[in-house]
FIPAGU-914796 format. One record per residue (C-alpha): residue in one letter; residue number from 1; x, y, z. Coordinates in steps of 0.02 Angstrom, whole numbers, plus 50000, padded with zeros to 5 digits. Layout:
REM FIPAGU-914796
<r><rest>A</rest><nr>NUM</nr><px>X</px><py>Y</py><pz>Z</pz></r>
...
This chain:
REM FIPAGU-914796
<r><rest>M</rest><nr>1</nr><px>57194</px><py>55728</py><pz>68477</pz></r>
<r><rest>T</rest><nr>2</nr><px>57333</px><py>55706</py><pz>68596</pz></r>
<r><rest>E</rest><nr>3</nr><px>57423</px><py>55563</py><pz>68690</pz></r>
<r><rest>S</rest><nr>4</nr><px>57440</px><py>55568</py><pz>68885</pz></r>
<r><rest>T</rest><nr>5</nr><px>57571</px><py>55422</py><pz>68905</pz></r>
<r><rest>Y</rest><nr>6</nr><px>57692</px><py>55546</py><pz>69013</pz></r>
<r><rest>A</rest><nr>7</nr><px>57553</px><py>55672</py><pz>69060</pz></r>
<r><rest>G</rest><nr>8</nr><px>57541</px><py>55623</py><pz>69231</pz></r>
<r><rest>R</rest><nr>9</nr><px>57570</px><py>55746</py><pz>69383</pz></r>
<r><rest>E</rest><nr>10</nr><px>57756</px><py>55682</py><pz>69409</pz></r>
<r><rest>D</rest><nr>11</nr><px>57797</px><py>55633</py><pz>69242</pz></r>
<r><rest>F</rest><nr>12</nr><px>57940</px><py>55710</py><pz>69152</pz></r>
<r><rest>Q</rest><nr>13</nr><px>58073</px><py>55675</py><pz>69019</pz></r>
<r><rest>H</rest><nr>14</nr><px>58254</px><py>55696</py><pz>69028</pz></r>
<r><rest>S</rest><nr>15</nr><px>58343</px><py>55785</py><pz>68887</pz></r>
<r><rest>R</rest><nr>16</nr><px>58439</px><py>55674</py><pz>68768</pz></r>
<r><rest>P</rest><nr>17</nr><px>58617</px><py>55722</py><pz>68819</pz></r>
<r><rest>E</rest><nr>18</nr><px>58538</px><py>55676</py><pz>69013</pz></r>
<r><rest>A</rest><nr>19</nr><px>58467</px><py>55512</py><pz>68941</pz></r>
<r><rest>A</rest><nr>20</nr><px>58640</px><py>55477</py><pz>68852</pz></r>
<r><rest>Q</rest><nr>21</nr><px>58732</px><py>55502</py><pz>69024</pz></r>
<r><rest>I</rest><nr>22</nr><px>58618</px><py>55396</py><pz>69124</pz></r>
<r><rest>L</rest><nr>23</nr><px>58650</px><py>55260</py><pz>68996</pz></r>
<r><rest>T</rest><nr>24</nr><px>58833</px><py>55282</py><pz>69001</pz></r>
<r><rest>D</rest><nr>25</nr><px>58845</px><py>55281</py><pz>69192</pz></r>
<r><rest>I</rest><nr>26</nr><px>58738</px><py>55114</py><pz>69191</pz></r>
<r><rest>V</rest><nr>27</nr><px>58857</px><py>55028</py><pz>69073</pz></r>
<r><rest>N</rest><nr>28</nr><px>59014</px><py>55088</py><pz>69158</pz></r>
<r><rest>R</rest><nr>29</nr><px>58934</px><py>55024</py><pz>69321</pz></r>
<r><rest>T</rest><nr>30</nr><px>58886</px><py>54849</py><pz>69258</pz></r>
<r><rest>F</rest><nr>31</nr><px>59044</px><py>54822</py><pz>69170</pz></r>
<r><rest>E</rest><nr>32</nr><px>59133</px><py>54853</py><pz>69328</pz></r>
<r><rest>R</rest><nr>33</nr><px>59046</px><py>54714</py><pz>69409</pz></r>
<r><rest>G</rest><nr>34</nr><px>59093</px><py>54605</py><pz>69253</pz></r>
<r><rest>G</rest><nr>35</nr><px>58901</px><py>54601</py><pz>69207</pz></r>
<r><rest>V</rest><nr>36</nr><px>58820</px><py>54619</py><pz>69039</pz></r>
<r><rest>V</rest><nr>37</nr><px>58680</px><py>54748</py><pz>68989</pz></r>
<r><rest>L</rest><nr>38</nr><px>58515</px><py>54704</py><pz>68909</pz></r>
<r><rest>I</rest><nr>39</nr><px>58413</px><py>54828</py><pz>68835</pz></r>
<r><rest>P</rest><nr>40</nr><px>58236</px><py>54782</py><pz>68771</pz></r>
<r><rest>V</rest><nr>41</nr><px>58201</px><py>54883</py><pz>68629</pz></r>
<r><rest>F</rest><nr>42</nr><px>58054</px><py>54938</py><pz>68489</pz></r>
<r><rest>A</rest><nr>43</nr><px>58141</px><py>54880</py><pz>68328</pz></r>
<r><rest>V</rest><nr>44</nr><px>58102</px><py>55039</py><pz>68231</pz></r>
<r><rest>G</rest><nr>45</nr><px>58164</px><py>55214</py><pz>68317</pz></r>
<r><rest>R</rest><nr>46</nr><px>58205</px><py>55179</py><pz>68504</pz></r>
<r><rest>S</rest><nr>47</nr><px>58339</px><py>55044</py><pz>68450</pz></r>
<r><rest>Q</rest><nr>48</nr><px>58423</px><py>55170</py><pz>68326</pz></r>
<r><rest>E</rest><nr>49</nr><px>58419</px><py>55312</py><pz>68451</pz></r>
<r><rest>V</rest><nr>50</nr><px>58515</px><py>55200</py><pz>68573</pz></r>
<r><rest>M</rest><nr>51</nr><px>58634</px><py>55133</py><pz>68447</pz></r>
<r><rest>L</rest><nr>52</nr><px>58677</px><py>55309</py><pz>68407</pz></r>
<r><rest>V</rest><nr>53</nr><px>58724</px><py>55355</py><pz>68587</pz></r>
<r><rest>L</rest><nr>54</nr><px>58828</px><py>55182</py><pz>68621</pz></r>
<r><rest>E</rest><nr>55</nr><px>58923</px><py>55224</py><pz>68455</pz></r>
<r><rest>Q</rest><nr>56</nr><px>58964</px><py>55410</py><pz>68516</pz></r>
<r><rest>M</rest><nr>57</nr><px>59007</px><py>55353</py><pz>68689</pz></r>
<r><rest>M</rest><nr>58</nr><px>59131</px><py>55217</py><pz>68631</pz></r>
<r><rest>R</rest><nr>59</nr><px>59200</px><py>55319</py><pz>68497</pz></r>
<r><rest>E</rest><nr>60</nr><px>59229</px><py>55451</py><pz>68635</pz></r>
<r><rest>G</rest><nr>61</nr><px>59295</px><py>55335</py><pz>68755</pz></r>
<r><rest>K</rest><nr>62</nr><px>59170</px><py>55365</py><pz>68880</pz></r>
<r><rest>I</rest><nr>63</nr><px>59127</px><py>55172</py><pz>68884</pz></r>
<r><rest>P</rest><nr>64</nr><px>59239</px><py>55029</py><pz>68848</pz></r>
<r><rest>K</rest><nr>65</nr><px>59233</px><py>54970</py><pz>68673</pz></r>
<r><rest>T</rest><nr>66</nr><px>59136</px><py>54807</py><pz>68651</pz></r>
<r><rest>K</rest><nr>67</nr><px>59023</px><py>54728</py><pz>68529</pz></r>
<r><rest>V</rest><nr>68</nr><px>58839</px><py>54785</py><pz>68538</pz></r>
<r><rest>Y</rest><nr>69</nr><px>58735</px><py>54631</py><pz>68488</pz></r>
<r><rest>L</rest><nr>70</nr><px>58565</px><py>54659</py><pz>68380</pz></r>
<r><rest>D</rest><nr>71</nr><px>58429</px><py>54543</py><pz>68390</pz></r>
<r><rest>G</rest><nr>72</nr><px>58265</px><py>54537</py><pz>68315</pz></r>
<r><rest>M</rest><nr>73</nr><px>58227</px><py>54652</py><pz>68164</pz></r>
<r><rest>I</rest><nr>74</nr><px>58338</px><py>54792</py><pz>68230</pz></r>
<r><rest>M</rest><nr>75</nr><px>58466</px><py>54775</py><pz>68096</pz></r>
<r><rest>E</rest><nr>76</nr><px>58324</px><py>54778</py><pz>67961</pz></r>
<r><rest>A</rest><nr>77</nr><px>58254</px><py>54930</py><pz>68021</pz></r>
<r><rest>T</rest><nr>78</nr><px>58418</px><py>55015</py><pz>68041</pz></r>
<r><rest>A</rest><nr>79</nr><px>58460</px><py>54977</py><pz>67857</pz></r>
<r><rest>I</rest><nr>80</nr><px>58304</px><py>55082</py><pz>67814</pz></r>
<r><rest>H</rest><nr>81</nr><px>58373</px><py>55230</py><pz>67912</pz></r>
<r><rest>A</rest><nr>82</nr><px>58539</px><py>55224</py><pz>67839</pz></r>
<r><rest>A</rest><nr>83</nr><px>58465</px><py>55210</py><pz>67667</pz></r>
<r><rest>Y</rest><nr>84</nr><px>58371</px><py>55358</py><pz>67686</pz></r>
<r><rest>P</rest><nr>85</nr><px>58481</px><py>55489</py><pz>67774</pz></r>
<r><rest>E</rest><nr>86</nr><px>58391</px><py>55645</py><pz>67705</pz></r>
<r><rest>Y</rest><nr>87</nr><px>58248</px><py>55601</py><pz>67828</pz></r>
<r><rest>L</rest><nr>88</nr><px>58352</px><py>55603</py><pz>67969</pz></r>
<r><rest>N</rest><nr>89</nr><px>58393</px><py>55757</py><pz>68086</pz></r>
<r><rest>K</rest><nr>90</nr><px>58522</px><py>55883</py><pz>68018</pz></r>
<r><rest>D</rest><nr>91</nr><px>58680</px><py>55830</py><pz>68120</pz></r>
<r><rest>L</rest><nr>92</nr><px>58654</px><py>55643</py><pz>68071</pz></r>
<r><rest>R</rest><nr>93</nr><px>58616</px><py>55701</py><pz>67883</pz></r>
<r><rest>E</rest><nr>94</nr><px>58770</px><py>55793</py><pz>67882</pz></r>
<r><rest>K</rest><nr>95</nr><px>58884</px><py>55648</py><pz>67952</pz></r>
<r><rest>I</rest><nr>96</nr><px>58815</px><py>55515</py><pz>67841</pz></r>
<r><rest>M</rest><nr>97</nr><px>58790</px><py>55615</py><pz>67674</pz></r>
<r><rest>V</rest><nr>98</nr><px>58943</px><py>55752</py><pz>67679</pz></r>
<r><rest>K</rest><nr>99</nr><px>59070</px><py>55670</py><pz>67809</pz></r>
<r><rest>K</rest><nr>100</nr><px>59029</px><py>55497</py><pz>67743</pz></r>
<r><rest>E</rest><nr>101</nr><px>59026</px><py>55440</py><pz>67926</pz></r>
<r><rest>N</rest><nr>102</nr><px>58873</px><py>55316</py><pz>67952</pz></r>
<r><rest>P</rest><nr>103</nr><px>58862</px><py>55279</py><pz>68145</pz></r>
<r><rest>F</rest><nr>104</nr><px>58744</px><py>55128</py><pz>68106</pz></r>
<r><rest>L</rest><nr>105</nr><px>58882</px><py>55039</py><pz>67995</pz></r>
<r><rest>S</rest><nr>106</nr><px>59012</px><py>55033</py><pz>68151</pz></r>
<r><rest>D</rest><nr>107</nr><px>59108</px><py>54898</py><pz>68190</pz></r>
<r><rest>I</rest><nr>108</nr><px>59024</px><py>54879</py><pz>68363</pz></r>
<r><rest>F</rest><nr>109</nr><px>58868</px><py>54821</py><pz>68304</pz></r>
<r><rest>A</rest><nr>110</nr><px>58836</px><py>54635</py><pz>68259</pz></r>
<r><rest>K</rest><nr>111</nr><px>58681</px><py>54559</py><pz>68203</pz></r>
<r><rest>V</rest><nr>112</nr><px>58611</px><py>54399</py><pz>68292</pz></r>
<r><rest>E</rest><nr>113</nr><px>58552</px><py>54278</py><pz>68154</pz></r>
<r><rest>T</rest><nr>114</nr><px>58547</px><py>54114</py><pz>68236</pz></r>
<r><rest>R</rest><nr>115</nr><px>58491</px><py>54028</py><pz>68400</pz></r>
<r><rest>E</rest><nr>116</nr><px>58661</px><py>53949</py><pz>68412</pz></r>
<r><rest>Q</rest><nr>117</nr><px>58737</px><py>54119</py><pz>68409</pz></r>
<r><rest>R</rest><nr>118</nr><px>58611</px><py>54180</py><pz>68542</pz></r>
<r><rest>Q</rest><nr>119</nr><px>58664</px><py>54037</py><pz>68654</pz></r>
<r><rest>E</rest><nr>120</nr><px>58851</px><py>54068</py><pz>68614</pz></r>
<r><rest>I</rest><nr>121</nr><px>58817</px><py>54269</py><pz>68676</pz></r>
<r><rest>C</rest><nr>122</nr><px>58715</px><py>54195</py><pz>68838</pz></r>
<r><rest>D</rest><nr>123</nr><px>58863</px><py>54082</py><pz>68889</pz></r>
<r><rest>S</rest><nr>124</nr><px>58998</px><py>54204</py><pz>68856</pz></r>
<r><rest>V</rest><nr>125</nr><px>59086</px><py>54284</py><pz>69007</pz></r>
<r><rest>D</rest><nr>126</nr><px>59134</px><py>54445</py><pz>68929</pz></r>
<r><rest>S</rest><nr>127</nr><px>59050</px><py>54608</py><pz>68967</pz></r>
<r><rest>R</rest><nr>128</nr><px>58937</px><py>54655</py><pz>68824</pz></r>
<r><rest>I</rest><nr>129</nr><px>58780</px><py>54751</py><pz>68769</pz></r>
<r><rest>V</rest><nr>130</nr><px>58629</px><py>54658</py><pz>68697</pz></r>
<r><rest>L</rest><nr>131</nr><px>58480</px><py>54760</py><pz>68610</pz></r>
<r><rest>A</rest><nr>132</nr><px>58341</px><py>54647</py><pz>68584</pz></r>
<r><rest>T</rest><nr>133</nr><px>58163</px><py>54658</py><pz>68548</pz></r>
<r><rest>A</rest><nr>134</nr><px>58005</px><py>54660</py><pz>68605</pz></r>
<r><rest>G</rest><nr>135</nr><px>58029</px><py>54821</py><pz>68697</pz></r>
<r><rest>M</rest><nr>136</nr><px>57898</px><py>54783</py><pz>68830</pz></r>
<r><rest>M</rest><nr>137</nr><px>57947</px><py>54605</py><pz>68840</pz></r>
<r><rest>N</rest><nr>138</nr><px>57793</px><py>54523</py><pz>68800</pz></r>
<r><rest>G</rest><nr>139</nr><px>57896</px><py>54399</py><pz>68695</pz></r>
<r><rest>G</rest><nr>140</nr><px>58043</px><py>54412</py><pz>68570</pz></r>
<r><rest>P</rest><nr>141</nr><px>58218</px><py>54358</py><pz>68580</pz></r>
<r><rest>V</rest><nr>142</nr><px>58246</px><py>54464</py><pz>68733</pz></r>
<r><rest>M</rest><nr>143</nr><px>58163</px><py>54348</py><pz>68829</pz></r>
<r><rest>E</rest><nr>144</nr><px>58293</px><py>54209</py><pz>68803</pz></r>
<r><rest>Y</rest><nr>145</nr><px>58434</px><py>54324</py><pz>68866</pz></r>
<r><rest>L</rest><nr>146</nr><px>58324</px><py>54356</py><pz>69017</pz></r>
<r><rest>K</rest><nr>147</nr><px>58305</px><py>54186</py><pz>69076</pz></r>
<r><rest>T</rest><nr>148</nr><px>58500</px><py>54163</py><pz>69062</pz></r>
<r><rest>W</rest><nr>149</nr><px>58543</px><py>54314</py><pz>69153</pz></r>
<r><rest>C</rest><nr>150</nr><px>58401</px><py>54359</py><pz>69275</pz></r>
<r><rest>D</rest><nr>151</nr><px>58463</px><py>54274</py><pz>69425</pz></r>
<r><rest>S</rest><nr>152</nr><px>58633</px><py>54360</py><pz>69437</pz></r>
<r><rest>P</rest><nr>153</nr><px>58641</px><py>54550</py><pz>69514</pz></r>
<r><rest>K</rest><nr>154</nr><px>58803</px><py>54579</py><pz>69419</pz></r>
<r><rest>H</rest><nr>155</nr><px>58694</px><py>54602</py><pz>69242</pz></r>
<r><rest>S</rest><nr>156</nr><px>58590</px><py>54752</py><pz>69210</pz></r>
<r><rest>L</rest><nr>157</nr><px>58424</px><py>54754</py><pz>69121</pz></r>
<r><rest>V</rest><nr>158</nr><px>58394</px><py>54933</py><pz>69058</pz></r>
<r><rest>F</rest><nr>159</nr><px>58222</px><py>55007</py><pz>69014</pz></r>
<r><rest>V</rest><nr>160</nr><px>58242</px><py>55143</py><pz>68882</pz></r>
<r><rest>G</rest><nr>161</nr><px>58054</px><py>55139</py><pz>68825</pz></r>
<r><rest>Y</rest><nr>162</nr><px>57884</px><py>55161</py><pz>68898</pz></r>
<r><rest>Q</rest><nr>163</nr><px>57808</px><py>54988</py><pz>68989</pz></r>
<r><rest>A</rest><nr>164</nr><px>57629</px><py>54986</py><pz>68974</pz></r>
<r><rest>D</rest><nr>165</nr><px>57514</px><py>54913</py><pz>69106</pz></r>
<r><rest>G</rest><nr>166</nr><px>57485</px><py>54736</py><pz>69098</pz></r>
<r><rest>T</rest><nr>167</nr><px>57663</px><py>54696</py><pz>69007</pz></r>
<r><rest>M</rest><nr>168</nr><px>57803</px><py>54590</py><pz>69079</pz></r>
<r><rest>G</rest><nr>169</nr><px>57919</px><py>54731</py><pz>69059</pz></r>
<r><rest>R</rest><nr>170</nr><px>57797</px><py>54840</py><pz>69174</pz></r>
<r><rest>R</rest><nr>171</nr><px>57805</px><py>54709</py><pz>69296</pz></r>
<r><rest>I</rest><nr>172</nr><px>57991</px><py>54697</py><pz>69318</pz></r>
<r><rest>Q</rest><nr>173</nr><px>58005</px><py>54899</py><pz>69323</pz></r>
<r><rest>R</rest><nr>174</nr><px>57881</px><py>54875</py><pz>69468</pz></r>
<r><rest>G</rest><nr>175</nr><px>58002</px><py>54771</py><pz>69570</pz></r>
<r><rest>A</rest><nr>176</nr><px>57950</px><py>54588</py><pz>69531</pz></r>
<r><rest>T</rest><nr>177</nr><px>58064</px><py>54472</py><pz>69614</pz></r>
<r><rest>E</rest><nr>178</nr><px>58005</px><py>54311</py><pz>69533</pz></r>
<r><rest>I</rest><nr>179</nr><px>57941</px><py>54307</py><pz>69356</pz></r>
<r><rest>T</rest><nr>180</nr><px>57840</px><py>54164</py><pz>69262</pz></r>
<r><rest>L</rest><nr>181</nr><px>57918</px><py>54131</py><pz>69086</pz></r>
<r><rest>S</rest><nr>182</nr><px>57873</px><py>54003</py><pz>68954</pz></r>
<r><rest>D</rest><nr>183</nr><px>58023</px><py>53879</py><pz>68926</pz></r>
<r><rest>N</rest><nr>184</nr><px>57982</px><py>53753</py><pz>68790</pz></r>
<r><rest>G</rest><nr>185</nr><px>57791</px><py>53773</py><pz>68814</pz></r>
<r><rest>K</rest><nr>186</nr><px>57784</px><py>53746</py><pz>68993</pz></r>
<r><rest>P</rest><nr>187</nr><px>57775</px><py>53884</py><pz>69128</pz></r>
<r><rest>V</rest><nr>188</nr><px>57948</px><py>53909</py><pz>69230</pz></r>
<r><rest>K</rest><nr>189</nr><px>57970</px><py>54017</py><pz>69382</pz></r>
<r><rest>Y</rest><nr>190</nr><px>58129</px><py>54127</py><pz>69369</pz></r>
<r><rest>Q</rest><nr>191</nr><px>58207</px><py>54226</py><pz>69512</pz></r>
<r><rest>M</rest><nr>192</nr><px>58230</px><py>54410</py><pz>69464</pz></r>
<r><rest>K</rest><nr>193</nr><px>58406</px><py>54471</py><pz>69542</pz></r>
<r><rest>M</rest><nr>194</nr><px>58457</px><py>54565</py><pz>69385</pz></r>
<r><rest>N</rest><nr>195</nr><px>58497</px><py>54744</py><pz>69416</pz></r>
<r><rest>V</rest><nr>196</nr><px>58342</px><py>54837</py><pz>69342</pz></r>
<r><rest>E</rest><nr>197</nr><px>58361</px><py>55013</py><pz>69274</pz></r>
<r><rest>T</rest><nr>198</nr><px>58282</px><py>55148</py><pz>69183</pz></r>
<r><rest>A</rest><nr>199</nr><px>58362</px><py>55271</py><pz>69071</pz></r>
<r><rest>E</rest><nr>200</nr><px>58233</px><py>55408</py><pz>69044</pz></r>
<r><rest>G</rest><nr>201</nr><px>58240</px><py>55539</py><pz>68886</pz></r>
<r><rest>F</rest><nr>202</nr><px>58246</px><py>55395</py><pz>68758</pz></r>
<r><rest>S</rest><nr>203</nr><px>58060</px><py>55384</py><pz>68742</pz></r>
<r><rest>G</rest><nr>204</nr><px>57968</px><py>55436</py><pz>68582</pz></r>
<r><rest>H</rest><nr>205</nr><px>57836</px><py>55506</py><pz>68689</pz></r>
<r><rest>S</rest><nr>206</nr><px>57817</px><py>55702</py><pz>68743</pz></r>
<r><rest>D</rest><nr>207</nr><px>57803</px><py>55744</py><pz>68931</pz></r>
<r><rest>K</rest><nr>208</nr><px>57665</px><py>55837</py><pz>69016</pz></r>
<r><rest>R</rest><nr>209</nr><px>57771</px><py>56005</py><pz>68994</pz></r>
<r><rest>Q</rest><nr>210</nr><px>57797</px><py>55984</py><pz>68809</pz></r>
<r><rest>L</rest><nr>211</nr><px>57611</px><py>55926</py><pz>68774</pz></r>
<r><rest>I</rest><nr>212</nr><px>57542</px><py>56081</py><pz>68857</pz></r>
<r><rest>A</rest><nr>213</nr><px>57690</px><py>56199</py><pz>68772</pz></r>
<r><rest>Y</rest><nr>214</nr><px>57621</px><py>56132</py><pz>68600</pz></r>
<r><rest>I</rest><nr>215</nr><px>57431</px><py>56144</py><pz>68644</pz></r>
<r><rest>A</rest><nr>216</nr><px>57464</px><py>56335</py><pz>68706</pz></r>
<r><rest>S</rest><nr>217</nr><px>57551</px><py>56373</py><pz>68535</pz></r>
<r><rest>M</rest><nr>218</nr><px>57409</px><py>56309</py><pz>68417</pz></r>
<r><rest>Q</rest><nr>219</nr><px>57338</px><py>56433</py><pz>68309</pz></r>
<r><rest>P</rest><nr>220</nr><px>57188</px><py>56435</py><pz>68291</pz></r>
<r><rest>K</rest><nr>221</nr><px>57155</px><py>56382</py><pz>68470</pz></r>
<r><rest>P</rest><nr>222</nr><px>57058</px><py>56208</py><pz>68460</pz></r>
<r><rest>R</rest><nr>223</nr><px>56881</px><py>56200</py><pz>68494</pz></r>
<r><rest>I</rest><nr>224</nr><px>56895</px><py>56023</py><pz>68566</pz></r>
<r><rest>V</rest><nr>225</nr><px>57055</px><py>55925</py><pz>68614</pz></r>
<r><rest>L</rest><nr>226</nr><px>57019</px><py>55723</py><pz>68633</pz></r>
<r><rest>V</rest><nr>227</nr><px>57146</px><py>55634</py><pz>68762</pz></r>
<r><rest>N</rest><nr>228</nr><px>57202</px><py>55454</py><pz>68729</pz></r>
<r><rest>H</rest><nr>229</nr><px>57347</px><py>55333</py><pz>68755</pz></r>
<r><rest>G</rest><nr>230</nr><px>57387</px><py>55347</py><pz>68936</pz></r>
<r><rest>D</rest><nr>231</nr><px>57373</px><py>55224</py><pz>69084</pz></r>
<r><rest>G</rest><nr>232</nr><px>57260</px><py>55241</py><pz>69226</pz></r>
<r><rest>E</rest><nr>233</nr><px>57193</px><py>55410</py><pz>69276</pz></r>
<r><rest>K</rest><nr>234</nr><px>57331</px><py>55510</py><pz>69171</pz></r>
<r><rest>A</rest><nr>235</nr><px>57209</px><py>55530</py><pz>69015</pz></r>
<r><rest>Q</rest><nr>236</nr><px>57075</px><py>55597</py><pz>69134</pz></r>
<r><rest>E</rest><nr>237</nr><px>57197</px><py>55706</py><pz>69238</pz></r>
<r><rest>F</rest><nr>238</nr><px>57262</px><py>55779</py><pz>69084</pz></r>
<r><rest>A</rest><nr>239</nr><px>57094</px><py>55816</py><pz>69006</pz></r>
<r><rest>R</rest><nr>240</nr><px>57062</px><py>55901</py><pz>69157</pz></r>
<r><rest>L</rest><nr>241</nr><px>57213</px><py>56005</py><pz>69160</pz></r>
<r><rest>I</rest><nr>242</nr><px>57183</px><py>56067</py><pz>68972</pz></r>
<r><rest>K</rest><nr>243</nr><px>57007</px><py>56120</py><pz>69026</pz></r>
<r><rest>S</rest><nr>244</nr><px>57070</px><py>56226</py><pz>69171</pz></r>
<r><rest>K</rest><nr>245</nr><px>57217</px><py>56304</py><pz>69092</pz></r>
<r><rest>F</rest><nr>246</nr><px>57161</px><py>56338</py><pz>68923</pz></r>
<r><rest>N</rest><nr>247</nr><px>56952</px><py>56325</py><pz>68944</pz></r>
<r><rest>I</rest><nr>248</nr><px>56955</px><py>56215</py><pz>68798</pz></r>
<r><rest>E</rest><nr>249</nr><px>56828</px><py>56076</py><pz>68793</pz></r>
<r><rest>S</rest><nr>250</nr><px>56928</px><py>55910</py><pz>68819</pz></r>
<r><rest>H</rest><nr>251</nr><px>56875</px><py>55722</py><pz>68840</pz></r>
<r><rest>A</rest><nr>252</nr><px>56972</px><py>55577</py><pz>68891</pz></r>
<r><rest>L</rest><nr>253</nr><px>56937</px><py>55425</py><pz>68771</pz></r>
<r><rest>R</rest><nr>254</nr><px>56896</px><py>55273</py><pz>68839</pz></r>
<r><rest>N</rest><nr>255</nr><px>56931</px><py>55094</py><pz>68764</pz></r>
<r><rest>L</rest><nr>256</nr><px>56809</px><py>55073</py><pz>68608</pz></r>
<r><rest>E</rest><nr>257</nr><px>56729</px><py>55238</py><pz>68629</pz></r>
<r><rest>T</rest><nr>258</nr><px>56645</px><py>55313</py><pz>68488</pz></r>
<r><rest>I</rest><nr>259</nr><px>56635</px><py>55505</py><pz>68496</pz></r>
<r><rest>R</rest><nr>260</nr><px>56538</px><py>55618</py><pz>68343</pz></r>
<r><rest>L</rest><nr>261</nr><px>56635</px><py>55793</py><pz>68296</pz></r>
<r><rest>Y</rest><nr>262</nr><px>56511</px><py>55913</py><pz>68227</pz></r>
């Protein structure tokens, strides 16, 4: 069974160094305008990857050293990563366990713990970076920052994760100029003038080239491949590609579909 999130004809993922450079450029351009950088993130995985890049870039002087505020369950999830370094990649594991350098504990990171602190961050005129949940902007503290900063083009909203169809994140990513958000239980319209960017390469999903390479390397060759987790026609398109390329029976699953394997 395989996903097909980035298995479309035009889909590809940047390498991690390329993704880091893209994010670095966005931060520097935004700070030059006197703006703030808002990054919607998933608390587990994506947050920590972005944190590592920001810590490295600030340590190396590639972006100005500033506070990176973490709002939502990010710090709690990060604490688990820091507590079990033996499960991290080799370089990070060695840095934490041998060199006793834990980038997750850098003083650039600050946890947002109260509504008052969140408001202070929104009202501050200093350039800063905020990582906040939820990753697809269907709620969570990220929406409070968005309400404050969305009407100014000097600020940047940076997507580092996949935005599914039907989510607020996808609407904004596709160029929505007006959005309706809940404010004290009432629908309020906001003008979306914020600079919207996408830093490809941080996603936890493989792209089409990686998925194809994986299927090609499988031994023994699979008898059937079930394709899921793809928007629109991507799952169907990828299933057809697998069939034509490898002559393997493939099937794109529909929502709630049941399939029996013999």
